[in-house]
C-alpha positions, 0 to 999 in steps of 0.5 A: 213814909215816916221816920221812927225809933225802933227796937231791933233784935235777932230772932232766929239764925238760919245759917251762919250768914242768914238771919231773921230779925224782928223790928218793933217801931214806936210809930206804926203805920200800915204797909203793903206786901212788897214794900221795904224799910230803911234801917239805921244802926243809930238813932237819928232824925229824918233831917240828919244824914242817913249814911249808915243805913240800908234798905231791907224788904219787909218780910212780914205783913200785919201786926205791931212788929215786922220781920226782915231777912238779912244776909251777913256780908259787909260791914253794915250787916256784920254789925247788925248781926252782932248788935241785934243778938242782944237787941238795940234801939235805932231809927227807921224810915218806912214804908217805902217802894212801889213793888206792890204784890197785891195787884190782880192777875195770876202771879209767879214769884221767883226769888234767889237767896234772901230775896225771898223776903219780899214774897214772905210778906205776901204769904203773910197777907194770904195767911192772915186774910185767909185768901185762897189765891192760887199762885206759884213761888219758886225759891233758889238757894245755895243750901237746903237750910236756907230755902223757904220751908226752913225759914218761914214762920208759918206754914206755906199756904196750900194754894201756893205751889212751891217750887225749889232747887232742893234735892237737885244735884249738889256741886262739889262744895255741897251747894245746890245747883240753880234751876234753869228757865228750861227746867221751870217752863213747864209751869208757865209755858202755856200761860202768857198772862202770868205776871212774874215778880223777881227778887234776888242777887243781880246775876239771878235777876238778870238771868230770869228777866232776860229769859222771861222777857225774851219769851214774851212774859211780863216781869216786875223786878225789885232791884235794890236788894243785896243777898 
């Protein structure tokens, strides 16, 4: 893990509260898909207090820049959206974490909302390394425009079976309904050797972790993300 100065800019608005940000570090080190960074809103050294900072999954892999997918909620992210619209310089610690996605075995990724960011790094890895690994990726979002096909910067690899709640009957306020364990189990009920990876809001994680573990599946969870 290192501390480095970074340039931060808002690359794309997905919705009023969801955006893709590009981060260009002055010092570049390699990271593994699934790792995260700690971003400050100001420039500082490693020894200073990092109270005005927040962790984000590194949503991309490879290259001299990296992406993060951010939900605007609260003081920190509201300030991040405002300042990054014109670009600004701050500091970052990275790479951090041990939610590694590049292990062996058959994988099933389950993401809620901005939690998809931890898995887009692995899609980048598959795309850039031209790896034909077969895996499942389920993404649940409140609205269609925040689902993976609308926000991901590359084409979803053909070897990735993508599942979402798009087209499911909407609630009265226009939001998509969540899919349940019973509605998805047809994809995995005959294979107890699948390794599940979860990331998303707390209630989303808890639901899927409880359902999967109680049915005998192995589950790894990224818990710090707020989305």
